[in-house]
C-alpha positions, 0 to 999 in steps of 0.5 A: 720709354715709349713712343709719345706719338701713338697711332689713332689706330691703335687706341681703343676709342677709335677702334670701337668706332670702326666697329660701330662704323662697320656693323652700321655699315655693314646693316644697312649698306645689304639691304634692297632700297625697298624695305623699311629703314627701320632696322634693330640694332647690332650686337655693338650697337645694342641689339633689340633695344636700340634701333638703326633708322636711316635715309640712303641719299644719293651717295650717304647714308643718315643713320640714327641710332636711338634707343627704346625710349626714343620715338620712332616717329620723331627721329623719323621727322629728324631725319628728313629734315637734316636731308633737306637740310643737308640738300639746302645748304649743297644742292647735291651732296655727297661725302666730299661735302661733309668733309670739306665743306662741313661749316657750311651747313653749320655743322662744324666738327660734327663727322669730323669724329666718324669721317677719321673713323671711317677713313681706314676701315677698307669697308665693301663698297655696293656695285 
C-alpha cells in the first residue's frame, strides 16, 4: 500500500509550478535595470505567443504573463496599480509582508501558491 502523505514536491502540478517560476525568474532577473520590462515568454511559458511584463520594485519582482490577445499597455497599467497598492498597504514592502500579512492587502491566498512552489527551488540570488 502506498504512502498517503506524499510530499508536495513530488506532485506534478507543483513541479510544473516550480519549473515555470524558475524559468520566469531566470528570464527576468538576468535583465539589466535599464532595459524594457516587456519580454517574450520562455519555452514553458508559451514562447513567442506570450509576454512577460514585469516590474522590479525594491526586493520584489511583479511579473504578469499574458498571451498575444491581451493589451500590453493595459497590463503595464495594472502592474503599476498593483505595485502602488502594495506600497500603500505596506509602505516598504518586502517578501515577508506578502507571506505573513497578505490579508492586509486583500490578497489572501493569492501569492500562497507561488510562495509554496518557490520555497525549495534553490533559485540563484542576484547580487
